[in-house]
mmJSON file of the N, C-alpha and C atoms, coordinates in Angstrom:
{"data_MODEL":{"atom_site":{
"group_PDB":["ATOM","ATOM","ATOM","ATOM","ATOM","ATOM","ATOM","ATOM","ATOM","ATOM","ATOM","ATOM","ATOM","ATOM","ATOM","ATOM","ATOM","ATOM","ATOM","ATOM","ATOM","ATOM","ATOM","ATOM","ATOM","ATOM","ATOM","ATOM","ATOM","ATOM","ATOM","ATOM","ATOM","ATOM","ATOM","ATOM","ATOM","ATOM","ATOM","ATOM","ATOM","ATOM","ATOM","ATOM","ATOM","ATOM","ATOM","ATOM","ATOM","ATOM","ATOM","ATOM","ATOM","ATOM","ATOM","ATOM","ATOM","ATOM","ATOM","ATOM","ATOM","ATOM","ATOM","ATOM","ATOM","ATOM","ATOM","ATOM","ATOM","ATOM","ATOM","ATOM","ATOM","ATOM","ATOM","ATOM","ATOM","ATOM","ATOM","ATOM","ATOM","ATOM","ATOM","ATOM","ATOM","ATOM","ATOM","ATOM","ATOM","ATOM","ATOM","ATOM","ATOM","ATOM","ATOM","ATOM","ATOM","ATOM","ATOM","ATOM","ATOM","ATOM","ATOM","ATOM","ATOM","ATOM","ATOM","ATOM","ATOM","ATOM","ATOM","ATOM","ATOM","ATOM","ATOM","ATOM","ATOM","ATOM","ATOM","ATOM"],
"id":[1,2,3,4,5,6,7,8,9,10,11,12,13,14,15,16,17,18,19,20,21,22,23,24,25,26,27,28,29,30,31,32,33,34,35,36,37,38,39,40,41,42,43,44,45,46,47,48,49,50,51,52,53,54,55,56,57,58,59,60,61,62,63,64,65,66,67,68,69,70,71,72,73,74,75,76,77,78,79,80,81,82,83,84,85,86,87,88,89,90,91,92,93,94,95,96,97,98,99,100,101,102,103,104,105,106,107,108,109,110,111,112,113,114,115,116,117,118,119,120],
"type_symbol":["N","C","C","N","C","C","N","C","C","N","C","C","N","C","C","N","C","C","N","C","C","N","C","C","N","C","C","N","C","C","N","C","C","N","C","C","N","C","C","N","C","C","N","C","C","N","C","C","N","C","C","N","C","C","N","C","C","N","C","C","N","C","C","N","C","C","N","C","C","N","C","C","N","C","C","N","C","C","N","C","C","N","C","C","N","C","C","N","C","C","N","C","C","N","C","C","N","C","C","N","C","C","N","C","C","N","C","C","N","C","C","N","C","C","N","C","C","N","C","C"],
"label_atom_id":["N","CA","C","N","CA","C","N","CA","C","N","CA","C","N","CA","C","N","CA","C","N","CA","C","N","CA","C","N","CA","C","N","CA","C","N","CA","C","N","CA","C","N","CA","C","N","CA","C","N","CA","C","N","CA","C","N","CA","C","N","CA","C","N","CA","C","N","CA","C","N","CA","C","N","CA","C","N","CA","C","N","CA","C","N","CA","C","N","CA","C","N","CA","C","N","CA","C","N","CA","C","N","CA","C","N","CA","C","N","CA","C","N","CA","C","N","CA","C","N","CA","C","N","CA","C","N","CA","C","N","CA","C","N","CA","C","N","CA","C"],
"label_alt_id":[null,null,null,null,null,null,null,null,null,null,null,null,null,null,null,null,null,null,null,null,null,null,null,null,null,null,null,null,null,null,null,null,null,null,null,null,null,null,null,null,null,null,null,null,null,null,null,null,null,null,null,null,null,null,null,null,null,null,null,null,null,null,null,null,null,null,null,null,null,null,null,null,null,null,null,null,null,null,null,null,null,null,null,null,null,null,null,null,null,null,null,null,null,null,null,null,null,null,null,null,null,null,null,null,null,null,null,null,null,null,null,null,null,null,null,null,null,null,null,null],
"label_comp_id":["MET","MET","MET","GLU","GLU","GLU","TRP","TRP","TRP","PRO","PRO","PRO","ASN","ASN","ASN","ASP","ASP","ASP","LYS","LYS","LYS","ILE","ILE","ILE","LEU","LEU","LEU","LYS","LYS","LYS","LEU","LEU","LEU","ILE","ILE","ILE","GLU","GLU","GLU","ALA","ALA","ALA","TYR","TYR","TYR","ARG","ARG","ARG","THR","THR","THR","HIS","HIS","HIS","PRO","PRO","PRO","VAL","VAL","VAL","LEU","LEU","LEU","TRP","TRP","TRP","ASP","ASP","ASP","ALA","ALA","ALA","ASN","ASN","ASN","ASN","ASN","ASN","ALA","ALA","ALA","TYR","TYR","TYR","TYR","TYR","TYR","LYS","LYS","LYS","ILE","ILE","ILE","ARG","ARG","ARG","ASN","ASN","ASN","LYS","LYS","LYS","LYS","LYS","LYS","GLU","GLU","GLU","ASP","ASP","ASP","GLY","GLY","GLY","LYS","LYS","LYS","ASN","ASN","ASN"],
"label_asym_id":["A","A","A","A","A","A","A","A","A","A","A","A","A","A","A","A","A","A","A","A","A","A","A","A","A","A","A","A","A","A","A","A","A","A","A","A","A","A","A","A","A","A","A","A","A","A","A","A","A","A","A","A","A","A","A","A","A","A","A","A","A","A","A","A","A","A","A","A","A","A","A","A","A","A","A","A","A","A","A","A","A","A","A","A","A","A","A","A","A","A","A","A","A","A","A","A","A","A","A","A","A","A","A","A","A","A","A","A","A","A","A","A","A","A","A","A","A","A","A","A"],
"label_entity_id":["1","1","1","1","1","1","1","1","1","1","1","1","1","1","1","1","1","1","1","1","1","1","1","1","1","1","1","1","1","1","1","1","1","1","1","1","1","1","1","1","1","1","1","1","1","1","1","1","1","1","1","1","1","1","1","1","1","1","1","1","1","1","1","1","1","1","1","1","1","1","1","1","1","1","1","1","1","1","1","1","1","1","1","1","1","1","1","1","1","1","1","1","1","1","1","1","1","1","1","1","1","1","1","1","1","1","1","1","1","1","1","1","1","1","1","1","1","1","1","1"],
"label_seq_id":[1,1,1,2,2,2,3,3,3,4,4,4,5,5,5,6,6,6,7,7,7,8,8,8,9,9,9,10,10,10,11,11,11,12,12,12,13,13,13,14,14,14,15,15,15,16,16,16,17,17,17,18,18,18,19,19,19,20,20,20,21,21,21,22,22,22,23,23,23,24,24,24,25,25,25,26,26,26,27,27,27,28,28,28,29,29,29,30,30,30,31,31,31,32,32,32,33,33,33,34,34,34,35,35,35,36,36,36,37,37,37,38,38,38,39,39,39,40,40,40],
"pdbx_PDB_ins_code":[null,null,null,null,null,null,null,null,null,null,null,null,null,null,null,null,null,null,null,null,null,null,null,null,null,null,null,null,null,null,null,null,null,null,null,null,null,null,null,null,null,null,null,null,null,null,null,null,null,null,null,null,null,null,null,null,null,null,null,null,null,null,null,null,null,null,null,null,null,null,null,null,null,null,null,null,null,null,null,null,null,null,null,null,null,null,null,null,null,null,null,null,null,null,null,null,null,null,null,null,null,null,null,null,null,null,null,null,null,null,null,null,null,null,null,null,null,null,null,null],
"Cartn_x":[18.571,18.161,16.809,16.935,15.69,15.216,13.743,12.849,12.307,12.148,11.357,10.038,8.857,7.639,7.072,7.274,6.461,6.808,7.84,8.149,7.579,7.425,6.556,5.279,4.723,3.295,2.973,4.022,3.838,3.822,4.708,4.902,3.36,2.868,1.645,0.624,0.331,-0.625,-0.462,0.788,0.951,0.558,0.794,0.601,-1.06,-1.592,-3.201,-3.941,-3.29,-3.906,-4.139,-3.243,-3.132,-3.642,-5.054,-5.731,-5.401,-5.074,-4.549,-3.419,-2.53,-1.379,-1.85,-2.911,-2.977,-4.324,-5.396,-6.927,-7.164,-7.156,-7.884,-8.9,-9.803,-11.339,-11.483,-10.24,-10.177,-9.982,-10.693,-10.971,-9.899,-8.906,-7.718,-6.424,-6.599,-5.679,-4.761,-5.446,-4.773,-4.113,-4.507,-3.938,-2.549,-1.481,-0.321,0.035,-0.262,0.02,-0.607,-1.746,-2.336,-1.322,-0.733,0.258,1.353,2.033,3.013,2.784,1.615,1.34,1.3,0.722,0.33,-0.935,-1.705,-3.344,-3.96,-5.175,-6.145,-7.44],
"Cartn_y":[11.402,11.085,12.06,12.785,13.764,13.09,12.98,12.38,13.441,13.442,13.995,13.971,15.055,14.934,13.991,13.687,12.701,11.469,11.134,9.792,9.564,10.606,10.56,10.23,10.923,10.664,9.355,8.859,7.401,6.486,6.704,5.927,5.881,7.024,7.073,6.418,6.829,5.962,4.66,3.877,2.608,1.879,2.694,2.276,2.039,3.568,3.844,2.624,1.871,0.619,-0.622,-0.751,-1.75,-1.571,-1.388,-0.93,-1.884,-3.13,-4.127,-3.54,-2.706,-2.293,-1.334,-0.308,0.958,1.03,0.271,0.425,-0.463,-0.19,-1.025,-1.59,-1.003,-1.621,-2.66,-2.988,-3.967,-5.283,-6.2,-7.565,-8.131,-8.082,-8.786,-7.903,-6.548,-5.855,-6.587,-7.233,-8.143,-9.499,-9.656,-11.179,-10.729,-11.313,-11.129,-11.685,-12.93,-13.209,-12.619,-11.996,-11.066,-10.109,-9.201,-8.233,-8.475,-9.797,-10.291,-10.617,-11.2,-11.58,-10.31,-9.037,-8.021,-7.988,-9.11,-9.26,-8.221,-7.817,-6.938,-7.435],
"Cartn_z":[0.607,-0.874,-1.013,-1.971,-2.308,-3.57,-3.229,-4.386,-5.082,-6.495,-7.124,-6.812,-7.213,-6.75,-7.665,-8.875,-9.642,-9.133,-8.66,-7.918,-6.717,-5.87,-4.746,-5.017,-6.047,-6.211,-6.88,-7.691,-8.047,-7.034,-6.049,-4.818,-4.111,-3.821,-3.086,-3.683,-5.069,-5.876,-5.783,-5.87,-5.792,-4.667,-3.502,-2.157,-2.06,-2.414,-2.489,-3.081,-4.044,-4.676,-4.003,-2.667,-1.978,-0.378,-0.27,0.801,2.099,1.593,2.827,3.481,3.024,3.896,4.704,4.595,5.174,5.853,5.222,5.653,6.622,7.889,9.133,8.948,8.097,7.997,7.047,6.248,5.128,5.883,5.221,5.766,5.681,5.019,5.17,5.884,6.365,6.838,7.998,8.834,10.034,9.801,8.281,7.802,7.178,7.823,7.523,6.221,5.749,4.525,3.347,3.525,2.372,2.238,3.241,2.948,2.401,2.687,2.115,0.497,0.441,-0.864,-2.08,-1.322,-2.013,-2.566,-2.006,-2.564,-1.512,-2.11,-1.381,-1.558],
"occupancy":[1.0,1.0,1.0,1.0,1.0,1.0,1.0,1.0,1.0,1.0,1.0,1.0,1.0,1.0,1.0,1.0,1.0,1.0,1.0,1.0,1.0,1.0,1.0,1.0,1.0,1.0,1.0,1.0,1.0,1.0,1.0,1.0,1.0,1.0,1.0,1.0,1.0,1.0,1.0,1.0,1.0,1.0,1.0,1.0,1.0,1.0,1.0,1.0,1.0,1.0,1.0,1.0,1.0,1.0,1.0,1.0,1.0,1.0,1.0,1.0,1.0,1.0,1.0,1.0,1.0,1.0,1.0,1.0,1.0,1.0,1.0,1.0,1.0,1.0,1.0,1.0,1.0,1.0,1.0,1.0,1.0,1.0,1.0,1.0,1.0,1.0,1.0,1.0,1.0,1.0,1.0,1.0,1.0,1.0,1.0,1.0,1.0,1.0,1.0,1.0,1.0,1.0,1.0,1.0,1.0,1.0,1.0,1.0,1.0,1.0,1.0,1.0,1.0,1.0,1.0,1.0,1.0,1.0,1.0,1.0],
"B_iso_or_equiv":[0.0,0.0,0.0,0.0,0.0,0.0,0.0,0.0,0.0,0.0,0.0,0.0,0.0,0.0,0.0,0.0,0.0,0.0,0.0,0.0,0.0,0.0,0.0,0.0,0.0,0.0,0.0,0.0,0.0,0.0,0.0,0.0,0.0,0.0,0.0,0.0,0.0,0.0,0.0,0.0,0.0,0.0,0.0,0.0,0.0,0.0,0.0,0.0,0.0,0.0,0.0,0.0,0.0,0.0,0.0,0.0,0.0,0.0,0.0,0.0,0.0,0.0,0.0,0.0,0.0,0.0,0.0,0.0,0.0,0.0,0.0,0.0,0.0,0.0,0.0,0.0,0.0,0.0,0.0,0.0,0.0,0.0,0.0,0.0,0.0,0.0,0.0,0.0,0.0,0.0,0.0,0.0,0.0,0.0,0.0,0.0,0.0,0.0,0.0,0.0,0.0,0.0,0.0,0.0,0.0,0.0,0.0,0.0,0.0,0.0,0.0,0.0,0.0,0.0,0.0,0.0,0.0,0.0,0.0,0.0],
"pdbx_formal_charge":[null,null,null,null,null,null,null,null,null,null,null,null,null,null,null,null,null,null,null,null,null,null,null,null,null,null,null,null,null,null,null,null,null,null,null,null,null,null,null,null,null,null,null,null,null,null,null,null,null,null,null,null,null,null,null,null,null,null,null,null,null,null,null,null,null,null,null,null,null,null,null,null,null,null,null,null,null,null,null,null,null,null,null,null,null,null,null,null,null,null,null,null,null,null,null,null,null,null,null,null,null,null,null,null,null,null,null,null,null,null,null,null,null,null,null,null,null,null,null,null],
"auth_seq_id":[1,1,1,2,2,2,3,3,3,4,4,4,5,5,5,6,6,6,7,7,7,8,8,8,9,9,9,10,10,10,11,11,11,12,12,12,13,13,13,14,14,14,15,15,15,16,16,16,17,17,17,18,18,18,19,19,19,20,20,20,21,21,21,22,22,22,23,23,23,24,24,24,25,25,25,26,26,26,27,27,27,28,28,28,29,29,29,30,30,30,31,31,31,32,32,32,33,33,33,34,34,34,35,35,35,36,36,36,37,37,37,38,38,38,39,39,39,40,40,40],
"auth_comp_id":["MET","MET","MET","GLU","GLU","GLU","TRP","TRP","TRP","PRO","PRO","PRO","ASN","ASN","ASN","ASP","ASP","ASP","LYS","LYS","LYS","ILE","ILE","ILE","LEU","LEU","LEU","LYS","LYS","LYS","LEU","LEU","LEU","ILE","ILE","ILE","GLU","GLU","GLU","ALA","ALA","ALA","TYR","TYR","TYR","ARG","ARG","ARG","THR","THR","THR","HIS","HIS","HIS","PRO","PRO","PRO","VAL","VAL","VAL","LEU","LEU","LEU","TRP","TRP","TRP","ASP","ASP","ASP","ALA","ALA","ALA","ASN","ASN","ASN","ASN","ASN","ASN","ALA","ALA","ALA","TYR","TYR","TYR","TYR","TYR","TYR","LYS","LYS","LYS","ILE","ILE","ILE","ARG","ARG","ARG","ASN","ASN","ASN","LYS","LYS","LYS","LYS","LYS","LYS","GLU","GLU","GLU","ASP","ASP","ASP","GLY","GLY","GLY","LYS","LYS","LYS","ASN","ASN","ASN"],
"auth_asym_id":["A","A","A","A","A","A","A","A","A","A","A","A","A","A","A","A","A","A","A","A","A","A","A","A","A","A","A","A","A","A","A","A","A","A","A","A","A","A","A","A","A","A","A","A","A","A","A","A","A","A","A","A","A","A","A","A","A","A","A","A","A","A","A","A","A","A","A","A","A","A","A","A","A","A","A","A","A","A","A","A","A","A","A","A","A","A","A","A","A","A","A","A","A","A","A","A","A","A","A","A","A","A","A","A","A","A","A","A","A","A","A","A","A","A","A","A","A","A","A","A"],
"auth_atom_id":["N","CA","C","N","CA","C","N","CA","C","N","CA","C","N","CA","C","N","CA","C","N","CA","C","N","CA","C","N","CA","C","N","CA","C","N","CA","C","N","CA","C","N","CA","C","N","CA","C","N","CA","C","N","CA","C","N","CA","C","N","CA","C","N","CA","C","N","CA","C","N","CA","C","N","CA","C","N","CA","C","N","CA","C","N","CA","C","N","CA","C","N","CA","C","N","CA","C","N","CA","C","N","CA","C","N","CA","C","N","CA","C","N","CA","C","N","CA","C","N","CA","C","N","CA","C","N","CA","C","N","CA","C","N","CA","C","N","CA","C"],
"pdbx_PDB_model_num":[1,1,1,1,1,1,1,1,1,1,1,1,1,1,1,1,1,1,1,1,1,1,1,1,1,1,1,1,1,1,1,1,1,1,1,1,1,1,1,1,1,1,1,1,1,1,1,1,1,1,1,1,1,1,1,1,1,1,1,1,1,1,1,1,1,1,1,1,1,1,1,1,1,1,1,1,1,1,1,1,1,1,1,1,1,1,1,1,1,1,1,1,1,1,1,1,1,1,1,1,1,1,1,1,1,1,1,1,1,1,1,1,1,1,1,1,1,1,1,1]
}}}
């Protein structure tokens, strides 16, 4: 499945707004429930 560039950029921006998912320095990074809740 090929994604258009604008959709890819929107996905990246959405992911970037939740550092708990990708930032190992985030205080909640290792707390699984925070990831599942989508809170940062």
